[in-house]
N, C-alpha and C positions, 0 to 999 in steps of 0.2 A: 554188559549192563544187563542183566537177567528180562524176564519176559516179564516181573511185577516187578519191577524196578524203576522210576522216571524222574527226570528233571523236576518237575510240575504236577501235581494233583488239581483238576477242579473240580471240586463235590458237588453239584448242583448247577442244570442246562436252562439257569430263567434267563433275563439279561444279564443280570452281572457275570454270572459263569462263560458264557456266551461271547459277552463282550471283550473281559479278558481272555478266554481262548482263539477272540480271533487277533488280537493283538498278537499271541502267543505264536502263533501261526506266521507270523511275518519273518520276511527273509533271516533280520537280526539274531533271529532264536531260533534258524535252520537247521543246527546242530543240539539242538534241546527234544527233549521229547517230553513229550505232553499229554498227558490221560485226561480225559474230561467224563465223568460219569456223573449219571441219572436213572432214575426209575422208570423215568418216561421216556417215549421215542420223540416229543415233540411235536407229533402230525393232530393235534390237537386248537384251532382257534379260539384261546381262552381266557385272553385279554387282549387288551388297547393300549397300547402308550401312546401320550400323547403331552408334547413338549414344544419348547418352542427353540429357534437356534440361529444364527447369523449366518447367510450364506451358504453353501454349500457342505453336507453333513457325510458323513462316514458311512452313512445308512439311505441314504438317498435314492439307491437304486430297489429299495423294499421300500421306501415313502408309501403310503396309499394314496394319500390325498394332503395338501399345504395351502395354505391360505399365509396372505399377508395384512389381513384385518379380521376382528374379531369382534361379536355383539356378547355385552355384558347386560345383566339384566338385574338390578339391586329392587329391593321393594319400594323405591319412589323414583328410580332413576332407570332410563334404558342409552346406556351410552354403547356409540361406535367405534373401537380401540383401534385406532390404525400404528400397526406395530413394528412399522420397518425401524431399525434395518433387520429384523425380529421376522421369520414367518414360523406361524404354529404348523408342526406335524403329526400325521396323524398316521402311527404305525399299528399294524394291525400284529397280534400274537404271532399267527400263524405263517404269515407273510416274512417274518422277521427268524423264524425258528429255518426256516425253507434256505432263508438268504444265508444266515449261519452255518446251517451244515451242510449246506453246499457247497459252501469253500473251505469249511473247516474236513470235509469229506477230499476233498483236493489236496488236503495239504498235507504232502508226508511227513512230518514229524508229533502230528497230532489225529492218536487215537482216541476214538468218541466210545464207551462202552453203556449198554443199557444194563444196569444192576441196581438191586436195591441196597444201599448205604446205614452200614446197621450202628456203628460206631468209627468215629477218631480220634486215636491214642497216639504212643510212640511208641519204635525201636528201634534200640538205640538212641543213636543220634538222630534220626529222621521219625517221618511224623508216618503213620501207618493211617492206611482208610479200609474195614474189614466189610465187605460186600458180600451179595448170594452169587457171586463170578467170585471171587477168592479174595485174598490180601494183596492193597499194593500200598510199595513204598516208595516216598519223594523224599529231599529235605525240605522241601515245602509244598504246604495243601494250601488253596485257598479256598475258604468254602462260605457258600449264603446260605446256608441249613439255619434254616428258624425254630428252636427247641421251646416247647411248652415249660421249660425254665427259665429261657431268655423272657417270656413274653408274663409269665408272673413276677420276674424281677420289674420290669417294666413297668407292671402295674401297680408299682409302689409308691410313682412317682407321677406326674403330671402325665394322665395317661387318655386317650379317646382312639378308637376305632373309626378308620376312614373304610365304608363297606358302600356296597354300589352292587348295583344289577343293571345290565345291560342289554338292549334290544337292539334288534338290525331288522328292520322294519320296512316294509313297502305298500305304500299306498296305491290306490288308481289312481285319484287325479294328484297331479304336480304341484304341491302346495310347499316342500323345498324350497329354499335357494342355495344353489350347489356354493354359490360365492360368500354365503354369508353364516360361517359357525357360530355357533353358541357355546360361548367358553362356558362362563355361568350364566343359570338364571335362579335368581333366588325369590321367585313368585311364589313359591309352592310355599304352604303351611310349614314352619319353624317346627317340628315334633320331632320332642326328644333333645335337640341339639340342633345341630346347622346341618339345613337340606338344601342340597340345589340340583339342576338339571344340566346337563351339556347335551346339544343337540349337535352329528357331524355329518352336515348331509353331502349322501355319495354320487344323489343324481334329484333330479328334480322329484322324484316318488321314492325317495330312498335315503335312510338315514339311521347313523346309530343313535339311539335317546338312553343316555344313561341317566339312572338317576343315583343321588350320589348326600350320602348322611356321612357328619362327623358327631356320635356321639358314645355312652360308654357299651351298649349292650347293640347287636349288630341285631337284626330286622329279622323274621321269617322271608322268607320268598313272598309269601301272598301278599304282604304290607309292599312290601317293592311294587309288585305289578299291580294292585291297585293303584297306589299312588301317581306309578307313570300312568295308567289308563287315563287318568282325571286331569294329568296335569296334557297328554296331547288333546284330549276332549276339550279345557279349559283354553288353550293357546294356539291351537292349532283346526281346530274345531272337527276332531277325526275322533271315528270311534270305531271306522273299519279300516282293518290292515292284516297283512300277514306277516305275522313273525319268524326271518328265515333264520337267528339265529341268537344265543343266549349267550351270556356272561357273567359272571359273578364272581366276588370276591371283596377281601378284607385287606388292610395295611394298620399295623398298629405307629399310631401318632405320640412318640411320648419324648420326657425330656429325660430319660433314661439315657445314660453313658452306656451305649454297647460295646462292650468289646472293643477292641482296634485286633486284638491276636491273643493270642494261648501258647505258648511254647515254639512251635515249628508250624503251627496254624496259623494263617492270618484268615482274619472275617473280612469278605464283601456283601456287597448290597445291603439289603434291611439289615442284617444278619452285620453288619461290620459298620452301622450309623447311617448307612446311608441317605435314608427315606430323611424329609425335611420334616421336623414334627410337628410345623404351624398347620401344611398343606397337603403332606403326605406324596409330594413330587419326591420322586427319586430316578427317573433315567438320566438326567443328564449330570446329577452327581455320581451317578455310576462310571458314567463315562470318563469322567475327568478322574476320579480314582482309580480306575486303570488305568488310566496314562500314567497315571502317579506311580504305581506300581510298575510296569514296565520302564519307566526313565531311570525307579532305583535298580532295577535290575541289570538294565543298559552300562550303572555306571560301576558294578560291583557291590550295592550297597543291598542292605536286607530289605525286603520286600514291603516292610512294615513301615506304611505311611502315618504318619500323626499329624494334624493341624498346629500351624503357629498359633502362640497364645496371641497375637492381633486377629487369625483368622476365627480363631472361638469366637467373636464377638458376633458371629451371626446365630450358633445354637441360643447364645443368650435372648437376641431378638426373636430365634423360630421360640423358644422358652416363655418368652413372657406376651406373644399373642397369643402360644396355645393355654397357659396360663390364666389370661383373659376367658377363654371362650371357656376353660373347664370351670371354672366359679364362674361364667356367665355375668360376667362383668360388662359383657356388652354381644348382643348375637352376633353371628357369624355374619348375616345379610345384611346387618347394620354396620359392622367392620371393614369387609371386603366394598358395599358401597362407597364408604368413604375414602379406601384405598384410591379404589380406581377413578373417583369424582374426581377427587385433589390431586394427583398423582399423572402427568402426562404417562402412557401402556408402559414405553420401553423401561424408564426406570424402573416399572412394578417390575418387571420382568430381570430386570438387571437382581436386585433386591432378591425378589423370592428364588434367583437362582445365586445364591451365594456370590454375584458377582459385580454388585455396587460399588462405589465409592463413598467414602464418610458424606462427605459432602451433601452425597443423593439420599444417606440415608438420615442425616438432621431432615432433610426436607420431607422425606416421610416421615419422624417421629412427630415434624411441627403438624401434620395433619392430621393426627388423630388424638383422640379427649388427652388431653397430657395427665391429666391427675389421676387418671383411671388405669392409665401405660404406666407411668412413674411408680405408682405404688407394686404393679405387679415387675415393675423393671428392677424395685431394690432387691423384691423377697426374692426376685430367681438368683439375682447376681450374691445375694448373703446366705 
Protein backbone atom coordinates (compact mmCIF):
# COMPACT_ATOMS: atom_id res chain seq x y z
CA UNK A 1 0.00 0.00 0.00
CA UNK A 2 1.41 3.41 -1.00
CA UNK A 3 1.75 6.26 1.48
CA UNK A 4 -1.20 8.01 -0.13
CA UNK A 5 -3.56 5.04 -0.37
CA UNK A 6 -5.81 3.91 2.49
CA UNK A 7 -8.63 1.46 3.05
CA UNK A 8 -10.96 4.23 4.24
CA UNK A 9 -10.74 8.02 4.19
CA UNK A 10 -12.93 10.22 6.38
CA UNK A 11 -13.32 13.80 5.15
CA UNK A 12 -14.20 16.06 8.06
CA UNK A 13 -13.49 15.59 11.78
CA UNK A 14 -16.74 16.85 13.26
CA UNK A 15 -19.17 14.73 15.23
CA UNK A 16 -19.84 12.38 12.29
CA UNK A 17 -16.24 11.97 11.17
CA UNK A 18 -14.86 11.39 14.65
CA UNK A 19 -17.69 9.03 15.62
CA UNK A 20 -17.02 6.85 12.58
CA UNK A 21 -13.23 7.05 13.03
CA UNK A 22 -13.48 5.82 16.63
CA UNK A 23 -15.38 2.76 15.45
CA UNK A 24 -12.89 2.10 12.65
CA UNK A 25 -10.08 2.32 15.23
CA UNK A 26 -11.49 -0.73 17.04
CA UNK A 27 -9.94 -4.18 17.01
CA UNK A 28 -12.00 -5.69 14.14
CA UNK A 29 -10.47 -3.07 11.81
CA UNK A 30 -6.88 -3.39 13.06
CA UNK A 31 -5.68 -4.47 9.59
CA UNK A 32 -7.38 -1.54 7.84
CA UNK A 33 -5.64 1.78 7.30
CA UNK A 34 -7.80 4.84 7.98
CA UNK A 35 -7.08 8.48 7.14
CA UNK A 36 -8.99 11.27 8.90
CA UNK A 37 -8.76 14.71 7.28
CA UNK A 38 -9.84 18.12 8.56
CA UNK A 39 -8.69 21.69 8.05
CA UNK A 40 -8.93 22.36 11.80
CA UNK A 41 -6.83 20.97 14.64
CA UNK A 42 -10.04 20.81 16.73
CA UNK A 43 -8.66 22.82 19.64
CA UNK A 44 -11.67 25.13 20.11
CA UNK A 45 -14.80 24.66 22.17
CA UNK A 46 -16.98 25.63 19.22
CA UNK A 47 -20.24 23.88 20.09
CA UNK A 48 -22.17 21.80 22.61
CA UNK A 49 -24.15 18.67 21.82
CA UNK A 50 -27.18 17.83 23.94
CA UNK A 51 -28.82 14.43 23.60
CA UNK A 52 -30.64 11.80 25.62
CA UNK A 53 -29.56 8.23 26.06
CA UNK A 54 -30.67 5.11 27.92
CA UNK A 55 -28.04 3.78 30.28
CA UNK A 56 -24.27 4.06 29.83
CA UNK A 57 -23.06 5.50 26.53
CA UNK A 58 -19.96 5.44 24.37
CA UNK A 59 -18.94 8.97 25.35
CA UNK A 60 -19.81 9.03 29.05
CA UNK A 61 -16.14 9.59 29.87
CA UNK A 62 -16.32 12.88 27.98
CA UNK A 63 -19.86 13.94 28.97
CA UNK A 64 -19.62 17.09 31.09
CA UNK A 65 -23.01 16.91 32.84
CA UNK A 66 -26.07 14.66 32.73
CA UNK A 67 -29.53 14.78 34.33
CA UNK A 68 -32.50 12.46 34.85
CA UNK A 69 -35.09 15.27 34.76
CA UNK A 70 -35.46 18.46 32.73
CA UNK A 71 -37.68 21.53 32.78
CA UNK A 72 -39.90 22.63 29.88
CA UNK A 73 -41.61 26.02 29.65
CA UNK A 74 -44.30 26.72 27.09
CA UNK A 75 -46.36 29.89 26.69
CA UNK A 76 -48.95 28.52 29.13
CA UNK A 77 -47.32 25.61 30.95
CA UNK A 78 -44.32 24.80 33.11
CA UNK A 79 -43.53 21.09 33.01
CA UNK A 80 -41.16 18.96 35.08
CA UNK A 81 -40.19 16.18 32.68
CA UNK A 82 -39.05 12.97 34.35
CA UNK A 83 -37.25 11.21 31.56
CA UNK A 84 -36.18 7.81 32.96
CA UNK A 85 -34.93 5.47 31.53
CA UNK A 86 -33.22 8.31 29.64
CA UNK A 87 -30.59 10.71 30.86
CA UNK A 88 -30.16 14.13 29.27
CA UNK A 89 -26.46 14.57 28.48
CA UNK A 90 -24.30 17.60 27.76
CA UNK A 91 -21.18 17.01 25.67
CA UNK A 92 -18.96 20.04 25.09
CA UNK A 93 -17.19 20.25 21.75
CA UNK A 94 -13.63 20.48 23.08
CA UNK A 95 -14.20 17.63 25.52
CA UNK A 96 -15.43 15.43 22.67
CA UNK A 97 -12.57 16.42 20.35
CA UNK A 98 -9.95 15.75 23.04
CA UNK A 99 -11.51 12.42 23.95
CA UNK A 100 -11.76 11.24 20.35
CA UNK A 101 -8.39 12.50 19.12
CA UNK A 102 -6.53 11.07 22.13
CA UNK A 103 -7.99 7.66 21.37
CA UNK A 104 -7.29 7.97 17.65
CA UNK A 105 -3.70 9.06 18.27
CA UNK A 106 -3.22 5.81 20.22
CA UNK A 107 -4.64 3.74 17.34
CA UNK A 108 -1.92 2.43 14.99
CA UNK A 109 -4.34 2.01 12.07
CA UNK A 110 -5.61 5.62 12.05
CA UNK A 111 -3.75 8.64 10.67
CA UNK A 112 -5.11 12.09 11.57
CA UNK A 113 -3.97 14.80 9.17
CA UNK A 114 -4.66 18.53 9.16
CA UNK A 115 -5.35 19.58 5.59
CA UNK A 116 -7.66 21.77 3.54
CA UNK A 117 -9.90 19.55 1.41
CA UNK A 118 -10.32 20.90 -2.11
CA UNK A 119 -12.49 18.28 -3.77
CA UNK A 120 -13.39 14.60 -3.85
CA UNK A 121 -13.46 12.74 -7.16
CA UNK A 122 -12.57 9.44 -8.82
CA UNK A 123 -9.21 7.84 -9.54
CA UNK A 124 -9.86 4.65 -11.47
CA UNK A 125 -12.06 2.47 -9.28
CA UNK A 126 -11.14 4.38 -6.10
CA UNK A 127 -12.26 7.69 -4.66
CA UNK A 128 -9.67 10.46 -4.52
CA UNK A 129 -9.47 13.34 -2.04
CA UNK A 130 -7.40 16.33 -3.17
CA UNK A 131 -6.05 18.42 -0.31
CA UNK A 132 -3.45 21.04 0.59
CA UNK A 133 -1.25 18.14 1.74
CA UNK A 134 -1.55 16.13 -1.46
CA UNK A 135 -3.98 13.64 -2.97
CA UNK A 136 -5.17 10.49 -1.20
CA UNK A 137 -7.12 7.52 -2.50
CA UNK A 138 -9.26 4.79 -0.96
CA UNK A 139 -11.97 2.34 -2.06
CA UNK A 140 -14.39 4.28 0.16
CA UNK A 141 -14.49 7.90 1.32
CA UNK A 142 -16.88 9.03 4.07
CA UNK A 143 -17.61 12.74 3.75
CA UNK A 144 -19.37 15.10 6.15
CA UNK A 145 -18.60 18.14 4.00
CA UNK A 146 -21.72 20.18 3.28
CA UNK A 147 -21.44 22.61 0.40
CA UNK A 148 -23.43 25.59 -0.79
CA UNK A 149 -24.89 23.54 -3.61
CA UNK A 150 -26.57 21.15 -1.17
CA UNK A 151 -27.96 24.05 0.88
CA UNK A 152 -29.23 25.64 -2.34
CA UNK A 153 -31.04 22.40 -3.21
CA UNK A 154 -32.38 22.05 0.34
CA UNK A 155 -33.88 25.54 0.18
CA UNK A 156 -36.03 24.45 -2.77
CA UNK A 157 -37.99 22.27 -0.38
CA UNK A 158 -39.40 22.98 3.07
CA UNK A 159 -36.56 24.78 4.81
CA UNK A 160 -35.69 26.53 8.05
CA UNK A 161 -32.40 27.32 9.72
CA UNK A 162 -31.95 26.27 13.29
CA UNK A 163 -29.57 29.01 14.38
CA UNK A 164 -28.27 29.85 17.83
CA UNK A 165 -25.90 31.76 20.04
CA UNK A 166 -24.80 30.40 23.40
CA UNK A 167 -23.05 32.02 26.33
CA UNK A 168 -21.29 30.24 29.14
CA UNK A 169 -21.90 32.77 31.90
CA UNK A 170 -20.91 33.22 35.52
CA UNK A 171 -22.77 35.31 38.08
CA UNK A 172 -21.73 36.46 41.51
CA UNK A 173 -24.97 35.20 43.03
CA UNK A 174 -26.01 31.51 43.19
CA UNK A 175 -29.07 31.72 40.92
CA UNK A 176 -28.96 28.40 39.01
CA UNK A 177 -30.13 24.99 40.20
CA UNK A 178 -27.50 22.43 39.08
CA UNK A 179 -30.12 19.67 39.22
CA UNK A 180 -32.65 21.38 36.96
CA UNK A 181 -31.65 22.03 33.35
CA UNK A 182 -34.12 23.84 31.12
CA UNK A 183 -34.44 21.87 27.88
CA UNK A 184 -36.76 24.37 26.17
CA UNK A 185 -38.10 27.72 27.33
CA UNK A 186 -40.61 29.22 24.87
CA UNK A 187 -41.58 32.17 27.11
CA UNK A 188 -39.50 34.48 24.90
CA UNK A 189 -40.97 36.60 22.06
CA UNK A 190 -41.71 34.44 19.02
CA UNK A 191 -40.01 36.60 16.38
CA UNK A 192 -39.58 35.49 12.72
CA UNK A 193 -40.33 31.88 13.62
CA UNK A 194 -39.96 29.68 16.70
CA UNK A 195 -37.69 30.92 19.50
CA UNK A 196 -36.63 29.19 22.69
CA UNK A 197 -33.79 29.17 25.20
CA UNK A 198 -32.14 26.26 26.92
CA UNK A 199 -30.22 26.63 30.15
CA UNK A 200 -27.73 24.01 31.30
CA UNK A 201 -26.55 24.77 34.84
CA UNK A 202 -22.94 23.84 35.51
CA UNK A 203 -23.00 25.09 39.11
CA UNK A 204 -25.09 27.47 41.20
CA UNK A 205 -23.23 30.39 39.64
CA UNK A 206 -22.48 29.15 36.13
CA UNK A 207 -24.56 27.97 33.18
CA UNK A 208 -24.66 27.60 29.42
CA UNK A 209 -27.51 29.77 28.12
CA UNK A 210 -28.31 29.20 24.45
CA UNK A 211 -30.81 31.25 22.46
CA UNK A 212 -32.18 29.13 19.59
CA UNK A 213 -34.37 30.09 16.65
CA UNK A 214 -36.10 28.19 13.82
CA UNK A 215 -36.54 30.68 10.97
CA UNK A 216 -35.78 31.16 7.26
CA UNK A 217 -33.00 33.68 7.90
CA UNK A 218 -30.13 33.77 10.39
CA UNK A 219 -29.98 36.68 12.86
CA UNK A 220 -27.15 39.13 13.34
CA UNK A 221 -25.08 38.41 16.42
CA UNK A 222 -26.26 41.58 18.16
CA UNK A 223 -29.89 40.42 18.00
CA UNK A 224 -29.14 37.18 19.86
CA UNK A 225 -27.09 39.07 22.42
CA UNK A 226 -29.85 41.57 23.14
CA UNK A 227 -32.47 38.80 23.34
CA UNK A 228 -30.31 36.70 25.68
CA UNK A 229 -29.69 39.63 28.03
CA UNK A 230 -33.42 40.35 28.12
CA UNK A 231 -34.17 36.67 28.87
CA UNK A 232 -31.70 36.61 31.78
CA UNK A 233 -33.13 39.85 33.13
CA UNK A 234 -36.74 38.69 32.89
CA UNK A 235 -36.46 35.14 34.21
CA UNK A 236 -33.33 35.16 36.39
CA UNK A 237 -33.25 38.82 37.47
CA UNK A 238 -29.68 38.78 36.19
CA UNK A 239 -28.07 41.81 34.56
CA UNK A 240 -24.49 41.60 35.79
CA UNK A 241 -22.52 38.52 34.72
CA UNK A 242 -19.30 37.45 33.04
CA UNK A 243 -19.34 35.77 29.62
CA UNK A 244 -16.71 33.02 29.79
CA UNK A 245 -17.27 31.56 26.34
CA UNK A 246 -19.42 32.10 23.24
CA UNK A 247 -20.59 29.60 20.64
CA UNK A 248 -22.65 30.28 17.55
CA UNK A 249 -23.89 28.15 14.67
CA UNK A 250 -26.64 27.13 12.29
CA UNK A 251 -28.11 23.80 11.18
CA UNK A 252 -30.31 23.25 8.10
CA UNK A 253 -33.76 21.76 8.75
CA UNK A 254 -35.23 20.65 5.42
CA UNK A 255 -37.52 18.11 3.76
CA UNK A 256 -34.85 17.81 1.05
CA UNK A 257 -33.58 14.25 0.75
CA UNK A 258 -29.83 14.61 1.15
CA UNK A 259 -27.99 12.04 -0.99
CA UNK A 260 -26.80 8.91 0.80
CA UNK A 261 -23.84 8.39 -1.52
CA UNK A 262 -22.28 9.31 -4.83
CA UNK A 263 -20.14 6.62 -6.40
CA UNK A 264 -17.49 5.59 -3.88
CA UNK A 265 -18.30 8.50 -1.55
CA UNK A 266 -20.67 7.87 1.38
CA UNK A 267 -22.12 10.98 3.00
CA UNK A 268 -22.31 11.19 6.79
CA UNK A 269 -23.61 13.69 9.34
CA UNK A 270 -25.84 16.51 8.14
CA UNK A 271 -24.46 16.03 4.60
CA UNK A 272 -25.81 12.47 4.72
CA UNK A 273 -29.26 13.40 5.98
CA UNK A 274 -28.67 12.63 9.66
CA UNK A 275 -30.12 15.93 10.90
CA UNK A 276 -33.73 15.57 11.98
CA UNK A 277 -35.77 17.90 9.77
CA UNK A 278 -38.29 18.89 12.45
CA UNK A 279 -35.92 19.67 15.34
CA UNK A 280 -32.32 19.78 14.11
CA UNK A 281 -31.25 16.97 16.46
CA UNK A 282 -28.33 15.13 14.88
CA UNK A 283 -25.94 13.59 17.41
CA UNK A 284 -27.69 10.28 18.14
CA UNK A 285 -28.64 9.79 14.48
CA UNK A 286 -24.93 10.06 13.72
CA UNK A 287 -24.16 7.32 16.26
CA UNK A 288 -26.73 4.93 14.80
CA UNK A 289 -25.59 5.69 11.24
CA UNK A 290 -21.95 5.04 12.21
CA UNK A 291 -22.95 1.71 13.81
CA UNK A 292 -24.85 0.71 10.66
CA UNK A 293 -21.87 1.57 8.41
CA UNK A 294 -19.53 -0.49 10.57
CA UNK A 295 -21.93 -3.44 10.70
CA UNK A 296 -22.12 -3.51 6.91
CA UNK A 297 -18.34 -3.33 6.54
CA UNK A 298 -17.86 -6.18 9.02
CA UNK A 299 -20.33 -8.27 7.05
CA UNK A 300 -18.46 -7.65 3.80
CA UNK A 301 -21.19 -5.38 2.43
CA UNK A 302 -21.17 -1.93 0.87
CA UNK A 303 -21.14 0.78 3.57
CA UNK A 304 -24.05 2.56 1.88
CA UNK A 305 -26.91 2.53 4.40
CA UNK A 306 -30.47 3.02 3.21
CA UNK A 307 -33.61 3.23 5.32
CA UNK A 308 -36.27 0.61 4.80
CA UNK A 309 -39.69 1.69 3.57
CA UNK A 310 -41.03 1.25 7.12
CA UNK A 311 -38.23 3.32 8.65
CA UNK A 312 -38.90 6.12 6.18
CA UNK A 313 -42.15 6.89 8.02
CA UNK A 314 -40.04 8.99 10.40
CA UNK A 315 -39.07 11.27 7.51
CA UNK A 316 -42.76 11.69 6.74
CA UNK A 317 -43.47 12.64 10.38
CA UNK A 318 -40.57 15.12 10.31
CA UNK A 319 -41.72 16.69 7.07
CA UNK A 320 -45.26 17.01 8.43
CA UNK A 321 -44.04 18.86 11.54
CA UNK A 322 -41.74 21.01 9.43
CA UNK A 323 -44.61 21.80 7.03
CA UNK A 324 -46.70 23.06 9.95
CA UNK A 325 -43.83 25.24 11.19
CA UNK A 326 -42.77 26.62 7.79
CA UNK A 327 -46.34 27.54 6.82
CA UNK A 328 -47.01 28.86 10.35
CA UNK A 329 -50.12 26.70 10.72
CA UNK A 330 -49.18 26.40 14.40
CA UNK A 331 -46.55 28.28 16.38
CA UNK A 332 -43.59 26.17 17.40
CA UNK A 333 -44.10 27.28 21.00
CA UNK A 334 -47.70 25.97 21.00
CA UNK A 335 -46.78 22.82 19.09
CA UNK A 336 -44.04 21.68 21.45
CA UNK A 337 -46.09 22.64 24.51
CA UNK A 338 -48.93 20.49 23.21
CA UNK A 339 -46.64 17.55 22.49
CA UNK A 340 -44.86 17.58 25.84
CA UNK A 341 -47.94 18.33 27.95
CA UNK A 342 -50.01 15.52 26.39
CA UNK A 343 -47.34 12.81 26.13
CA UNK A 344 -44.97 11.27 28.69
CA UNK A 345 -41.44 12.56 28.17
CA UNK A 346 -39.93 9.09 27.43
CA UNK A 347 -42.50 8.63 24.64
CA UNK A 348 -41.55 11.99 23.17
CA UNK A 349 -37.86 11.20 23.42
CA UNK A 350 -38.43 7.86 21.66
CA UNK A 351 -40.33 9.69 18.92
CA UNK A 352 -37.79 12.51 18.49
CA UNK A 353 -35.02 9.90 18.27
CA UNK A 354 -36.88 7.84 15.60
CA UNK A 355 -37.03 4.94 18.07
CA UNK A 356 -40.77 4.89 18.75
CA UNK A 357 -43.18 2.11 17.81
CA UNK A 358 -46.41 2.62 15.92
CA UNK A 359 -48.75 2.68 18.94
CA UNK A 360 -46.65 5.46 20.49
CA UNK A 361 -46.81 7.34 17.21
CA UNK A 362 -50.59 7.03 17.06
CA UNK A 363 -50.84 8.47 20.57
CA UNK A 364 -48.65 11.40 19.54
CA UNK A 365 -50.72 11.99 16.39
CA UNK A 366 -53.87 12.07 18.52
CA UNK A 367 -52.34 14.72 20.80
CA UNK A 368 -52.05 17.44 18.12
CA UNK A 369 -54.78 19.30 16.19
CA UNK A 370 -55.89 16.64 13.74
CA UNK A 371 -57.18 18.79 10.89
CA UNK A 372 -54.01 20.89 10.60
CA UNK A 373 -51.71 17.92 10.81
CA UNK A 374 -53.77 15.66 8.55
CA UNK A 375 -53.67 18.31 5.83
CA UNK A 376 -49.91 18.71 6.20
CA UNK A 377 -49.40 14.93 6.40
CA UNK A 378 -51.16 14.22 3.10
CA UNK A 379 -49.46 17.14 1.36
CA UNK A 380 -46.08 15.70 2.29
CA UNK A 381 -47.15 12.12 1.55
CA UNK A 382 -48.17 12.94 -2.02
